[in-house]
mmCIF file as gemmi writes it, N, C-alpha and C atoms, coordinates in Angstrom:
data_model
loop_
_atom_site.group_PDB
_atom_site.id
_atom_site.type_symbol
_atom_site.label_atom_id
_atom_site.label_alt_id
_atom_site.label_comp_id
_atom_site.label_asym_id
_atom_site.label_entity_id
_atom_site.label_seq_id
_atom_site.pdbx_PDB_ins_code
_atom_site.Cartn_x
_atom_site.Cartn_y
_atom_site.Cartn_z
_atom_site.occupancy
_atom_site.B_iso_or_equiv
_atom_site.pdbx_formal_charge
_atom_site.auth_seq_id
_atom_site.auth_asym_id
_atom_site.pdbx_PDB_model_num
ATOM 1 N N . TRP Axp A 1 ? -1.285 -0.445 0.228 1 0 ? 1 A 1
ATOM 2 C CA . TRP Axp A 1 ? -0.044 -1.295 -0.067 1 0 ? 1 A 1
ATOM 3 C C . TRP Axp A 1 ? -0.319 -2.384 -0.489 1 0 ? 1 A 1
ATOM 4 N N . VAL Axp A 2 ? -0.874 -3.314 -0.141 1 0 ? 2 A 1
ATOM 5 C CA . VAL Axp A 2 ? -1.488 -4.616 -0.479 1 0 ? 2 A 1
ATOM 6 C C . VAL Axp A 2 ? -1.244 -4.491 -2.171 1 0 ? 2 A 1
ATOM 7 N N . GLU Axp A 3 ? -1.984 -3.783 -2.788 1 0 ? 3 A 1
ATOM 8 C CA . GLU Axp A 3 ? -2.373 -3.519 -3.909 1 0 ? 3 A 1
ATOM 9 C C . GLU Axp A 3 ? -1.216 -3.198 -4.455 1 0 ? 3 A 1
ATOM 10 N N . LYS Axp A 4 ? -0.537 -2.519 -4.116 1 0 ? 4 A 1
ATOM 11 C CA . LYS Axp A 4 ? 0.669 -2.16 -4.618 1 0 ? 4 A 1
ATOM 12 C C . LYS Axp A 4 ? 1.725 -3.162 -5.105 1 0 ? 4 A 1
ATOM 13 N N . PHE Axp A 5 ? 2.09 -3.945 -3.902 1 0 ? 5 A 1
ATOM 14 C CA . PHE Axp A 5 ? 3.018 -4.903 -4.146 1 0 ? 5 A 1
ATOM 15 C C . PHE Axp A 5 ? 2.623 -5.94 -4.416 1 0 ? 5 A 1
ATOM 16 N N . THR Axp A 6 ? 1.242 -6.577 -4.89 1 0 ? 6 A 1
ATOM 17 C CA . THR Axp A 6 ? 0.697 -7.303 -5.442 1 0 ? 6 A 1
ATOM 18 C C . THR Axp A 6 ? 0.693 -7.431 -6.809 1 0 ? 6 A 1
ATOM 19 N N . GLU Axp A 7 ? 0.892 -5.894 -7.397 1 0 ? 7 A 1
ATOM 20 C CA . GLU Axp A 7 ? 0.747 -5.603 -8.905 1 0 ? 7 A 1
ATOM 21 C C . GLU Axp A 7 ? 2.419 -5.742 -9.179 1 0 ? 7 A 1
ATOM 22 N N . ARG Axp A 8 ? 3.345 -5.412 -7.925 1 0 ? 8 A 1
ATOM 23 C CA . ARG Axp A 8 ? 4.543 -5.295 -8.637 1 0 ? 8 A 1
ATOM 24 C C . ARG Axp A 8 ? 5.331 -6.791 -8.353 1 0 ? 8 A 1
ATOM 25 N N . ILE Axp A 9 ? 4.714 -7.735 -7.675 1 0 ? 9 A 1
ATOM 26 C CA . ILE Axp A 9 ? 5.179 -9.202 -7.777 1 0 ? 9 A 1
ATOM 27 C C . ILE Axp A 9 ? 4.794 -9.662 -9.136 1 0 ? 9 A 1
ATOM 28 N N . LEU Axp A 10 ? 3.67 -9.431 -9.313 1 0 ? 10 A 1
ATOM 29 C CA . LEU Axp A 10 ? 2.47 -9.889 -11.011 1 0 ? 10 A 1
ATOM 30 C C . LEU Axp A 10 ? 3.777 -9.329 -11.955 1 0 ? 10 A 1
ATOM 31 N N . ASP Axp A 11 ? 3.868 -8.023 -11.68 1 0 ? 11 A 1
ATOM 32 C CA . ASP Axp A 11 ? 5.01 -7.667 -12.954 1 0 ? 11 A 1
ATOM 33 C C . ASP Axp A 11 ? 5.997 -8.213 -12.998 1 0 ? 11 A 1
ATOM 34 N N . LEU Axp A 12 ? 6.713 -8.925 -11.672 1 0 ? 12 A 1
ATOM 35 C CA . LEU Axp A 12 ? 7.792 -9.465 -11.581 1 0 ? 12 A 1
ATOM 36 C C . LEU Axp A 12 ? 7.758 -10.771 -12.258 1 0 ? 12 A 1
ATOM 37 N N . GLY Axp A 13 ? 6.21 -11.291 -12.333 1 0 ? 13 A 1
ATOM 38 C CA . GLY Axp A 13 ? 6.393 -12.933 -12.862 1 0 ? 13 A 1
ATOM 39 C C . GLY Axp A 13 ? 6.078 -13.58 -11.89 1 0 ? 13 A 1
ATOM 40 N N . GLY Axp A 14 ? 6.026 -13.149 -10.788 1 0 ? 14 A 1
ATOM 41 C CA . GLY Axp A 14 ? 5.828 -14.033 -9.33 1 0 ? 14 A 1
ATOM 42 C C . GLY Axp A 14 ? 3.838 -14.372 -9.496 1 0 ? 14 A 1
ATOM 43 N N . ASP Axp A 15 ? 3.782 -15.373 -8.293 1 0 ? 15 A 1
ATOM 44 C CA . ASP Axp A 15 ? 2.723 -15.495 -8.04 1 0 ? 15 A 1
ATOM 45 C C . ASP Axp A 15 ? 2.194 -15.15 -6.857 1 0 ? 15 A 1
ATOM 46 N N . VAL Axp A 16 ? 1.201 -14.564 -6.277 1 0 ? 16 A 1
ATOM 47 C CA . VAL Axp A 16 ? 0.609 -13.765 -5.292 1 0 ? 16 A 1
ATOM 48 C C . VAL Axp A 16 ? -0.388 -14.965 -4.6 1 0 ? 16 A 1
ATOM 49 N N . LYS Axp A 17 ? -0.706 -15.353 -3.348 1 0 ? 17 A 1
ATOM 50 C CA . LYS Axp A 17 ? -1.525 -16.579 -2.878 1 0 ? 17 A 1
ATOM 51 C C . LYS Axp A 17 ? -1.947 -15.274 -1.619 1 0 ? 17 A 1
ATOM 52 N N . PHE Axp A 18 ? -3.127 -15.184 -1.481 1 0 ? 18 A 1
ATOM 53 C CA . PHE Axp A 18 ? -3.816 -14.77 -0.167 1 0 ? 18 A 1
ATOM 54 C C . PHE Axp A 18 ? -4.497 -15.648 0.582 1 0 ? 18 A 1
ATOM 55 N N . GLU Axp A 19 ? -3.682 -15.721 1.798 1 0 ? 19 A 1
ATOM 56 C CA . GLU Axp A 19 ? -4.188 -16.654 2.852 1 0 ? 19 A 1
ATOM 57 C C . GLU Axp A 19 ? -4.703 -16.479 4.083 1 0 ? 19 A 1
ATOM 58 N N . GLY Axp A 20 ? -5.718 -16.857 4.939 1 0 ? 20 A 1
ATOM 59 C CA . GLY Axp A 20 ? -6.213 -16.296 6.131 1 0 ? 20 A 1
ATOM 60 C C . GLY Axp A 20 ? -4.976 -16.507 6.817 1 0 ? 20 A 1
ATOM 61 N N . MET Axp A 21 ? -4.939 -15.928 7.918 1 0 ? 21 A 1
ATOM 62 C CA . MET Axp A 21 ? -4.249 -15.286 9.084 1 0 ? 21 A 1
ATOM 63 C C . MET Axp A 21 ? -4.984 -15.624 10.535 1 0 ? 21 A 1
ATOM 64 N N . LYS Axp A 22 ? -4.314 -16.348 11.25 1 0 ? 22 A 1
ATOM 65 C CA . LYS Axp A 22 ? -4.859 -16.213 12.875 1 0 ? 22 A 1
ATOM 66 C C . LYS Axp A 22 ? -4.581 -14.682 13.177 1 0 ? 22 A 1
ATOM 67 N N . SER Axp A 23 ? -6.111 -14.575 13.703 1 0 ? 23 A 1
ATOM 68 C CA . SER Axp A 23 ? -6.206 -13.037 13.746 1 0 ? 23 A 1
ATOM 69 C C . SER Axp A 23 ? -5.592 -12.662 15.264 1 0 ? 23 A 1
ATOM 70 N N . ARG Axp A 24 ? -5.708 -11.312 15.373 1 0 ? 24 A 1
ATOM 71 C CA . ARG Axp A 24 ? -4.734 -10.957 16.778 1 0 ? 24 A 1
ATOM 72 C C . ARG Axp A 24 ? -6.143 -10.908 17.658 1 0 ? 24 A 1
ATOM 73 N N . ASP Axp A 25 ? -5.777 -10.529 19.276 1 0 ? 25 A 1
ATOM 74 C CA . ASP Axp A 25 ? -6.745 -10.254 20.056 1 0 ? 25 A 1
ATOM 75 C C . ASP Axp A 25 ? -6.993 -8.904 19.617 1 0 ? 25 A 1
ATOM 76 N N . LEU Axp A 26 ? -8.196 -8.228 19.902 1 0 ? 26 A 1
ATOM 77 C CA . LEU Axp A 26 ? -9.005 -7.386 19.755 1 0 ? 26 A 1
ATOM 78 C C . LEU Axp A 26 ? -8.552 -6.356 20.862 1 0 ? 26 A 1
ATOM 79 N N . ILE Axp A 27 ? -7.924 -5.213 20.879 1 0 ? 27 A 1
ATOM 80 C CA . ILE Axp A 27 ? -7.337 -4.217 21.783 1 0 ? 27 A 1
ATOM 81 C C . ILE Axp A 27 ? -8.586 -3.149 21.699 1 0 ? 27 A 1
ATOM 82 N N . CYS Axp A 28 ? -9.097 -3.159 23.128 1 0 ? 28 A 1
ATOM 83 C CA . CYS Axp A 28 ? -10.118 -2.315 23.268 1 0 ? 28 A 1
ATOM 84 C C . CYS Axp A 28 ? -9.539 -0.572 23.731 1 0 ? 28 A 1
ATOM 85 N N . ASP Axp A 29 ? -8.624 -0.944 24.609 1 0 ? 29 A 1
ATOM 86 C CA . ASP Axp A 29 ? -8.188 0.121 25.104 1 0 ? 29 A 1
ATOM 87 C C . ASP Axp A 29 ? -7.342 0.82 24.701 1 0 ? 29 A 1
ATOM 88 N N . PRO Axp A 30 ? -7.263 2.258 24.367 1 0 ? 30 A 1
ATOM 89 C CA . PRO Axp A 30 ? -6.573 3.051 23.58 1 0 ? 30 A 1
ATOM 90 C C . PRO Axp A 30 ? -4.841 3.24 23.707 1 0 ? 30 A 1
ATOM 91 N N . ILE Axp A 31 ? -4.448 2.872 25.017 1 0 ? 31 A 1
ATOM 92 C CA . ILE Axp A 31 ? -2.884 2.789 25.248 1 0 ? 31 A 1
ATOM 93 C C . ILE Axp A 31 ? -2.484 1.91 25.08 1 0 ? 31 A 1
ATOM 94 N N . GLU Axp A 32 ? -3.106 0.832 25.52 1 0 ? 32 A 1
ATOM 95 C CA . GLU Axp A 32 ? -2.621 -0.481 24.956 1 0 ? 32 A 1
ATOM 96 C C . GLU Axp A 32 ? -2.803 -0.951 23.652 1 0 ? 32 A 1
ATOM 97 N N . TYR Axp A 33 ? -3.691 0.044 22.78 1 0 ? 33 A 1
ATOM 98 C CA . TYR Axp A 33 ? -3.312 -0.426 21.562 1 0 ? 33 A 1
ATOM 99 C C . TYR Axp A 33 ? -2.228 0.37 20.804 1 0 ? 33 A 1
ATOM 100 N N . VAL Axp A 34 ? -1.519 1.586 21.296 1 0 ? 34 A 1
ATOM 101 C CA . VAL Axp A 34 ? -0.827 2.099 20.438 1 0 ? 34 A 1
ATOM 102 C C . VAL Axp A 34 ? 0.193 1.474 21.078 1 0 ? 34 A 1
ATOM 103 N N . LYS Axp A 35 ? 0.6 0.886 22.253 1 0 ? 35 A 1
ATOM 104 C CA . LYS Axp A 35 ? 1.765 0.201 22.981 1 0 ? 35 A 1
ATOM 105 C C . LYS Axp A 35 ? 1.918 -1.052 21.987 1 0 ? 35 A 1
ATOM 106 N N . ALA Axp A 36 ? 0.77 -1.755 21.901 1 0 ? 36 A 1
ATOM 107 C CA . ALA Axp A 36 ? 1.029 -2.922 20.942 1 0 ? 36 A 1
ATOM 108 C C . ALA Axp A 36 ? 1.217 -2.788 19.616 1 0 ? 36 A 1
ATOM 109 N N . ASP Axp A 37 ? 0.921 -1.844 18.626 1 0 ? 37 A 1
ATOM 110 C CA . ASP Axp A 37 ? 1.08 -1.379 17.738 1 0 ? 37 A 1
ATOM 111 C C . ASP Axp A 37 ? 2.771 -1.323 17.334 1 0 ? 37 A 1
ATOM 112 N N . LEU Axp A 38 ? 3.088 -0.02 18.661 1 0 ? 38 A 1
ATOM 113 C CA . LEU Axp A 38 ? 4.166 0.302 18.477 1 0 ? 38 A 1
ATOM 114 C C . LEU Axp A 38 ? 5.625 -1.032 18.751 1 0 ? 38 A 1
ATOM 115 N N . ALA Axp A 39 ? 4.879 -1.948 19.514 1 0 ? 39 A 1
ATOM 116 C CA . ALA Axp A 39 ? 5.688 -3.256 19.771 1 0 ? 39 A 1
ATOM 117 C C . ALA Axp A 39 ? 6.054 -4.056 18.248 1 0 ? 39 A 1
ATOM 118 N N . ILE Axp A 40 ? 5.01 -4.039 17.277 1 0 ? 40 A 1
ATOM 119 C CA . ILE Axp A 40 ? 4.558 -4.332 16.099 1 0 ? 40 A 1
ATOM 120 C C . ILE Axp A 40 ? 5.614 -3.587 15.226 1 0 ? 40 A 1
ATOM 121 N N . GLN Axp A 41 ? 5.879 -2.115 15.079 1 0 ? 41 A 1
ATOM 122 C CA . GLN Axp A 41 ? 6.026 -1.223 14.316 1 0 ? 41 A 1
ATOM 123 C C . GLN Axp A 41 ? 7.457 -1.24 14.137 1 0 ? 41 A 1
ATOM 124 N N . GLU Axp A 42 ? 8.136 -1.108 15.467 1 0 ? 42 A 1
ATOM 125 C CA . GLU Axp A 42 ? 9.368 -1.383 15.869 1 0 ? 42 A 1
ATOM 126 C C . GLU Axp A 42 ? 10.822 -2.182 15.245 1 0 ? 42 A 1
ATOM 127 N N . PRO Axp A 43 ? 10.289 -2.944 15.225 1 0 ? 43 A 1
ATOM 128 C CA . PRO Axp A 43 ? 10.797 -4.734 14.625 1 0 ? 43 A 1
ATOM 129 C C . PRO Axp A 43 ? 10.571 -4.515 13.044 1 0 ? 43 A 1
ATOM 130 N N . GLY Axp A 44 ? 9.106 -3.818 12.923 1 0 ? 44 A 1
ATOM 131 C CA . GLY Axp A 44 ? 8.955 -3.787 11.059 1 0 ? 44 A 1
ATOM 132 C C . GLY Axp A 44 ? 9.572 -3.008 10.774 1 0 ? 44 A 1
ATOM 133 N N . VAL Axp A 45 ? 9.804 -1.809 11.063 1 0 ? 45 A 1
ATOM 134 C CA . VAL Axp A 45 ? 10.631 -0.762 10.364 1 0 ? 45 A 1
ATOM 135 C C . VAL Axp A 45 ? 12.213 -1.184 10.427 1 0 ? 45 A 1
ATOM 136 N N . GLU Axp A 46 ? 12.379 -2.201 10.841 1 0 ? 46 A 1
ATOM 137 C CA . GLU Axp A 46 ? 13.95 -2.553 11.122 1 0 ? 46 A 1
ATOM 138 C C . GLU Axp A 46 ? 14.118 -3.764 10.155 1 0 ? 46 A 1
ATOM 139 N N . LEU Axp A 47 ? 13.496 -4.332 9.952 1 0 ? 47 A 1
ATOM 140 C CA . LEU Axp A 47 ? 13.106 -5.157 8.797 1 0 ? 47 A 1
ATOM 141 C C . LEU Axp A 47 ? 13.101 -4.561 7.653 1 0 ? 47 A 1
ATOM 142 N N . LEU Axp A 48 ? 12.048 -3.836 7.363 1 0 ? 48 A 1
ATOM 143 C CA . LEU Axp A 48 ? 12.067 -3.092 6.013 1 0 ? 48 A 1
ATOM 144 C C . LEU Axp A 48 ? 13.328 -2.579 5.979 1 0 ? 48 A 1
ATOM 145 N N . MET Axp A 49 ? 14.071 -1.832 6.701 1 0 ? 49 A 1
ATOM 146 C CA . MET Axp A 49 ? 15.147 -1.35 6.112 1 0 ? 49 A 1
ATOM 147 C C . MET Axp A 49 ? 16.567 -2.256 5.707 1 0 ? 49 A 1
ATOM 148 N N . LYS Axp A 50 ? 16.48 -3.147 6.656 1 0 ? 50 A 1
ATOM 149 C CA . LYS Axp A 50 ? 17.254 -4.589 6.029 1 0 ? 50 A 1
ATOM 150 C C . LYS Axp A 50 ? 17.1 -4.932 4.382 1 0 ? 50 A 1
ATOM 151 N N . CYS Axp A 51 ? 15.539 -4.683 4.216 1 0 ? 51 A 1
ATOM 152 C CA . CYS Axp A 51 ? 15.021 -5.431 2.675 1 0 ? 51 A 1
ATOM 153 C C . CYS Axp A 51 ? 15.381 -4.27 1.855 1 0 ? 51 A 1
ATOM 154 N N . MET Axp A 52 ? 15.685 -3.187 2.313 1 0 ? 52 A 1
ATOM 155 C CA . MET Axp A 52 ? 16.269 -2.293 1.357 1 0 ? 52 A 1
ATOM 156 C C . MET Axp A 52 ? 17.442 -2.635 0.575 1 0 ? 52 A 1
ATOM 157 N N . GLU Axp A 53 ? 18.668 -3.086 1.429 1 0 ? 53 A 1
ATOM 158 C CA . GLU Axp A 53 ? 19.851 -3.457 0.512 1 0 ? 53 A 1
ATOM 159 C C . GLU Axp A 53 ? 19.33 -4.527 -0.606 1 0 ? 53 A 1
ATOM 160 N N . GLY Axp A 54 ? 18.443 -5.397 -0.394 1 0 ? 54 A 1
ATOM 161 C CA . GLY Axp A 54 ? 18.292 -6.636 -1.313 1 0 ? 54 A 1
ATOM 162 C C . GLY Axp A 54 ? 17.596 -5.991 -2.48 1 0 ? 54 A 1
ATOM 163 N N . VAL Axp A 55 ? 16.8 -5.172 -2.732 1 0 ? 55 A 1
ATOM 164 C CA . VAL Axp A 55 ? 16.242 -4.198 -3.711 1 0 ? 55 A 1
ATOM 165 C C . VAL Axp A 55 ? 16.683 -3.268 -4.527 1 0 ? 55 A 1
ATOM 166 N N . LYS Axp A 56 ? 18.15 -3.048 -4.038 1 0 ? 56 A 1
ATOM 167 C CA . LYS Axp A 56 ? 18.799 -1.829 -4.656 1 0 ? 56 A 1
ATOM 168 C C . LYS Axp A 56 ? 19.161 -1.974 -6.279 1 0 ? 56 A 1
ATOM 169 N N . ASP Axp A 57 ? 18.906 -3.22 -6.655 1 0 ? 57 A 1
ATOM 170 C CA . ASP Axp A 57 ? 19.551 -3.378 -8.066 1 0 ? 57 A 1
ATOM 171 C C . ASP Axp A 57 ? 18.233 -3.347 -9.234 1 0 ? 57 A 1
ATOM 172 N N . ASP Axp A 58 ? 17.189 -3.064 -8.194 1 0 ? 58 A 1
ATOM 173 C CA . ASP Axp A 58 ? 15.68 -3.142 -8.559 1 0 ? 58 A 1
ATOM 174 C C . ASP Axp A 58 ? 15.079 -2.002 -8.395 1 0 ? 58 A 1
ATOM 175 N N . PRO Axp A 59 ? 15.041 -0.802 -9.192 1 0 ? 59 A 1
ATOM 176 C CA . PRO Axp A 59 ? 14.836 0.659 -9.026 1 0 ? 59 A 1
ATOM 177 C C . PRO Axp A 59 ? 13.209 0.942 -8.778 1 0 ? 59 A 1
ATOM 178 N N . THR Axp A 60 ? 12.373 0.285 -9.685 1 0 ? 60 A 1
ATOM 179 C CA . THR Axp A 60 ? 11.153 0.156 -9.218 1 0 ? 60 A 1
ATOM 180 C C . THR Axp A 60 ? 10.529 -0.428 -7.814 1 0 ? 60 A 1
ATOM 181 N N . THR Axp A 61 ? 11.095 -1.298 -7.534 1 0 ? 61 A 1
ATOM 182 C CA . THR Axp A 61 ? 10.774 -2.298 -6.337 1 0 ? 61 A 1
ATOM 183 C C . THR Axp A 61 ? 11.609 -1.38 -5.21 1 0 ? 61 A 1
ATOM 184 N N . TYR Axp A 62 ? 12.592 -0.695 -5.336 1 0 ? 62 A 1
ATOM 185 C CA . TYR Axp A 62 ? 13.222 0.161 -4.278 1 0 ? 62 A 1
ATOM 186 C C . TYR Axp A 62 ? 12.593 1.414 -4.065 1 0 ? 62 A 1
ATOM 187 N N . ASP Axp A 63 ? 12.29 2.048 -5.207 1 0 ? 63 A 1
ATOM 188 C CA . ASP Axp A 63 ? 11.116 3.259 -4.719 1 0 ? 63 A 1
ATOM 189 C C . ASP Axp A 63 ? 10.011 2.791 -4.066 1 0 ? 63 A 1
ATOM 190 N N . LEU Axp A 64 ? 8.997 1.507 -4.358 1 0 ? 64 A 1
ATOM 191 C CA . LEU Axp A 64 ? 7.835 0.914 -3.585 1 0 ? 64 A 1
ATOM 192 C C . LEU Axp A 64 ? 8.476 0.843 -2.314 1 0 ? 64 A 1
ATOM 193 N N . LEU Axp A 65 ? 9.333 0.269 -2.335 1 0 ? 65 A 1
ATOM 194 C CA . LEU Axp A 65 ? 9.62 0.012 -0.654 1 0 ? 65 A 1
ATOM 195 C C . LEU Axp A 65 ? 10.302 0.928 0.032 1 0 ? 65 A 1
ATOM 196 N N . LYS Axp A 66 ? 10.845 1.599 -0.23 1 0 ? 66 A 1
ATOM 197 C CA . LYS Axp A 66 ? 11.168 3.241 0.151 1 0 ? 66 A 1
ATOM 198 C C . LYS Axp A 66 ? 9.969 4.055 0.522 1 0 ? 66 A 1
ATOM 199 N N . ASP Axp A 67 ? 8.657 4.35 0.004 1 0 ? 67 A 1
ATOM 200 C CA . ASP Axp A 67 ? 7.905 4.738 0.176 1 0 ? 67 A 1
ATOM 201 C C . ASP Axp A 67 ? 7.447 4.128 1.051 1 0 ? 67 A 1
ATOM 202 N N . TYR Axp A 68 ? 6.967 2.593 1.381 1 0 ? 68 A 1
ATOM 203 C CA . TYR Axp A 68 ? 6.153 2.179 2.239 1 0 ? 68 A 1
ATOM 204 C C . TYR Axp A 68 ? 7.128 2.408 3.744 1 0 ? 68 A 1
ATOM 205 N N . LEU Axp A 69 ? 8.234 2.202 3.323 1 0 ? 69 A 1
ATOM 206 C CA . LEU Axp A 69 ? 9.1 2.238 4.775 1 0 ? 69 A 1
ATOM 207 C C . LEU Axp A 69 ? 8.894 3.646 5.11 1 0 ? 69 A 1
ATOM 208 N N . LYS Axp A 70 ? 8.895 4.812 4.606 1 0 ? 70 A 1
ATOM 209 C CA . LYS Axp A 70 ? 8.93 6.192 4.853 1 0 ? 70 A 1
ATOM 210 C C . LYS Axp A 70 ? 7.322 6.262 5.618 1 0 ? 70 A 1
ATOM 211 N N . ASP Axp A 71 ? 5.87 5.421 5.273 1 0 ? 71 A 1
ATOM 212 C CA . ASP Axp A 71 ? 4.956 5.587 5.698 1 0 ? 71 A 1
ATOM 213 C C . ASP Axp A 71 ? 4.772 4.848 7.203 1 0 ? 71 A 1
ATOM 214 N N . GLU Axp A 72 ? 5.376 3.668 7.169 1 0 ? 72 A 1
ATOM 215 C CA . GLU Axp A 72 ? 5.59 3.356 8.218 1 0 ? 72 A 1
ATOM 216 C C . GLU Axp A 72 ? 6.372 3.992 9.666 1 0 ? 72 A 1
ATOM 217 N N . GLU Axp A 73 ? 7.612 4.382 8.741 1 0 ? 73 A 1
ATOM 218 C CA . GLU Axp A 73 ? 8.517 5.306 9.923 1 0 ? 73 A 1
ATOM 219 C C . GLU Axp A 73 ? 7.803 6.392 10.56 1 0 ? 73 A 1
ATOM 220 N N . GLU Axp A 74 ? 6.656 6.634 9.793 1 0 ? 74 A 1
ATOM 221 C CA . GLU Axp A 74 ? 6.02 8.094 9.86 1 0 ? 74 A 1
ATOM 222 C C . GLU Axp A 74 ? 4.814 7.79 11.237 1 0 ? 74 A 1
ATOM 223 N N . ASP Axp A 75 ? 4.837 6.576 11.308 1 0 ? 75 A 1
ATOM 224 C CA . ASP Axp A 75 ? 3.797 5.592 11.818 1 0 ? 75 A 1
ATOM 225 C C . ASP Axp A 75 ? 4.36 5.459 13.327 1 0 ? 75 A 1
ATOM 226 N N . LEU Axp A 76 ? 5.562 4.879 13.064 1 0 ? 76 A 1
ATOM 227 C CA . LEU Axp A 76 ? 6.483 4.466 14.343 1 0 ? 76 A 1
ATOM 228 C C . LEU Axp A 76 ? 6.694 5.935 14.997 1 0 ? 76 A 1
ATOM 229 N N . TYR Axp A 77 ? 7.025 6.909 14.626 1 0 ? 77 A 1
ATOM 230 C CA . TYR Axp A 77 ? 7.009 8.088 14.962 1 0 ? 77 A 1
ATOM 231 C C . TYR Axp A 77 ? 6.145 8.665 15.781 1 0 ? 77 A 1
ATOM 232 N N . TRP Axp A 78 ? 5.187 8.425 14.907 1 0 ? 78 A 1
ATOM 233 C CA . TRP Axp A 78 ? 3.483 8.956 15.852 1 0 ? 78 A 1
ATOM 234 C C . TRP Axp A 78 ? 3.229 8.07 17.136 1 0 ? 78 A 1
ATOM 235 N N . SER Axp A 79 ? 3.767 6.754 16.703 1 0 ? 79 A 1
ATOM 236 C CA . SER Axp A 79 ? 3.503 5.971 18.181 1 0 ? 79 A 1
ATOM 237 C C . SER Axp A 79 ? 4.13 5.885 19.295 1 0 ? 79 A 1
ATOM 238 N N . GLN Axp A 80 ? 5.383 6.522 18.764 1 0 ? 80 A 1
ATOM 239 C CA . GLN Axp A 80 ? 6.655 6.741 19.998 1 0 ? 80 A 1
ATOM 240 C C . GLN Axp A 80 ? 6.562 7.785 20.646 1 0 ? 80 A 1
ATOM 241 N N . GLY Axp A 81 ? 6.071 8.697 19.799 1 0 ? 81 A 1
ATOM 242 C CA . GLY Axp A 81 ? 5.693 10.22 20.727 1 0 ? 81 A 1
ATOM 243 C C . GLY Axp A 81 ? 4.398 10.146 21.463 1 0 ? 81 A 1
ATOM 244 N N . ALA Axp A 82 ? 3.618 9.48 21.252 1 0 ? 82 A 1
ATOM 245 C CA . ALA Axp A 82 ? 2.011 9.222 21.737 1 0 ? 82 A 1
ATOM 246 C C . ALA Axp A 82 ? 2.529 8.5 23.057 1 0 ? 82 A 1
ATOM 247 N N . VAL Axp A 83 ? 3.211 7.353 22.799 1 0 ? 83 A 1
ATOM 248 C CA . VAL Axp A 83 ? 3.631 7.034 24.256 1 0 ? 83 A 1
ATOM 249 C C . VAL Axp A 83 ? 4.705 7.697 24.996 1 0 ? 83 A 1
ATOM 250 N N . GLU Axp A 84 ? 5.663 8.483 24.566 1 0 ? 84 A 1
ATOM 251 C CA . GLU Axp A 84 ? 6.064 9.233 25.452 1 0 ? 84 A 1
ATOM 252 C C . GLU Axp A 84 ? 5.501 10.622 26.098 1 0 ? 84 A 1
ATOM 253 N N . LEU Axp A 85 ? 4.282 10.992 25.449 1 0 ? 85 A 1
ATOM 254 C CA . LEU Axp A 85 ? 3.515 11.981 25.695 1 0 ? 85 A 1
ATOM 255 C C . LEU Axp A 85 ? 2.443 11.3 26.805 1 0 ? 85 A 1
ATOM 256 N N . ILE Axp A 86 ? 2.344 10.337 26.657 1 0 ? 86 A 1
ATOM 257 C CA . ILE Axp A 86 ? 1.289 9.438 27.927 1 0 ? 86 A 1
ATOM 258 C C . ILE Axp A 86 ? 1.955 9.392 28.854 1 0 ? 86 A 1
ATOM 259 N N . GLU Axp A 87 ? 3.223 8.861 28.561 1 0 ? 87 A 1
ATOM 260 C CA . GLU Axp A 87 ? 3.909 9.077 30.277 1 0 ? 87 A 1
ATOM 261 C C . GLU Axp A 87 ? 4.004 10.256 30.667 1 0 ? 87 A 1
ATOM 262 N N . LYS Axp A 88 ? 4.096 11.263 30.337 1 0 ? 88 A 1
ATOM 263 C CA . LYS Axp A 88 ? 4.721 12.692 30.861 1 0 ? 88 A 1
ATOM 264 C C . LYS Axp A 88 ? 3.22 13.204 31.249 1 0 ? 88 A 1
ATOM 265 N N . ILE Axp A 89 ? 1.992 12.959 30.388 1 0 ? 89 A 1
ATOM 266 C CA . ILE Axp A 89 ? 0.735 13.879 30.947 1 0 ? 89 A 1
ATOM 267 C C . ILE Axp A 89 ? -0.121 13.044 31.341 1 0 ? 89 A 1
ATOM 268 N N . GLY Axp A 90 ? 0.149 11.681 31.604 1 0 ? 90 A 1
ATOM 269 C CA . GLY Axp A 90 ? -0.91 10.736 31.84 1 0 ? 90 A 1
ATOM 270 C C . GLY Axp A 90 ? -2.105 10.441 30.477 1 0 ? 90 A 1
ATOM 271 N N . THR Axp A 91 ? -2.933 9.428 31.045 1 0 ? 91 A 1
ATOM 272 C CA . THR Axp A 91 ? -3.801 8.696 29.69 1 0 ? 91 A 1
ATOM 273 C C . THR Axp A 91 ? -4.808 9.555 29.916 1 0 ? 91 A 1
ATOM 274 N N . GLN Axp A 92 ? -5.276 10.135 30.986 1 0 ? 92 A 1
ATOM 275 C CA . GLN Axp A 92 ? -6.71 11.012 30.406 1 0 ? 92 A 1
ATOM 276 C C . GLN Axp A 92 ? -6.753 12.294 30.117 1 0 ? 92 A 1
ATOM 277 N N . ASN Axp A 93 ? -5.595 12.771 30.252 1 0 ? 93 A 1
ATOM 278 C CA . ASN Axp A 93 ? -4.858 14.147 29.274 1 0 ? 93 A 1
ATOM 279 C C . ASN Axp A 93 ? -4.87 13.858 27.91 1 0 ? 93 A 1
ATOM 280 N N . TRP Axp A 94 ? -4.276 12.7 27.895 1 0 ? 94 A 1
ATOM 281 C CA . TRP Axp A 94 ? -3.733 11.817 26.237 1 0 ? 94 A 1
ATOM 282 C C . TRP Axp A 94 ? -4.838 11.84 25.852 1 0 ? 94 A 1
ATOM 283 N N . LEU Axp A 95 ? -5.734 11.622 26.1 1 0 ? 95 A 1
ATOM 284 C CA . LEU Axp A 95 ? -6.971 11.08 25.197 1 0 ? 95 A 1
ATOM 285 C C . LEU Axp A 95 ? -8.276 12.244 25.142 1 0 ? 95 A 1
ATOM 286 N N . LEU Axp A 96 ? -7.771 13.486 26.016 1 0 ? 96 A 1
ATOM 287 C CA . LEU Axp A 96 ? -8.267 14.275 25.786 1 0 ? 96 A 1
ATOM 288 C C . LEU Axp A 96 ? -8.128 15.153 24.561 1 0 ? 96 A 1
ATOM 289 N N . LEU Axp A 97 ? -6.449 15.102 24.633 1 0 ? 97 A 1
ATOM 290 C CA . LEU Axp A 97 ? -6.024 15.347 23.354 1 0 ? 97 A 1
ATOM 291 C C . LEU Axp A 97 ? -6.519 14.736 21.922 1 0 ? 97 A 1
ATOM 292 N N . GLN Axp A 98 ? -6.783 13.545 22.021 1 0 ? 98 A 1
ATOM 293 C CA . GLN Axp A 98 ? -7.177 13.031 20.677 1 0 ? 98 A 1
ATOM 294 C C . GLN Axp A 98 ? -8.66 13.2 20.395 1 0 ? 98 A 1
ATOM 295 N N . LEU Axp A 99 ? -9.523 14.359 21.591 1 0 ? 99 A 1
ATOM 296 C CA . LEU Axp A 99 ? -10.614 14.185 20.751 1 0 ? 99 A 1
ATOM 297 C C . LEU Axp A 99 ? -11.223 15.245 19.65 1 0 ? 99 A 1
């Protein structure tokens, strides 16, 4: 996705600057990883939906953002389902299902 958005920004005459970001803590526990990922995905998908309004007059950017939103929504739904399943069947059973 980074490459696609970078290309689009360049196509529109923008400048792209890549900067190092502060790294996040490494999460080794798979359950905590899914929960942490979900905590990022929920506001991220909400933000993407708001961004769609701002690019509605640019069909190419709109389509690109729509595809990205679809991908992020799929990830969000998987994470939500995983957390619900973990709560229902327990950590060990969920981990076994992942094998």
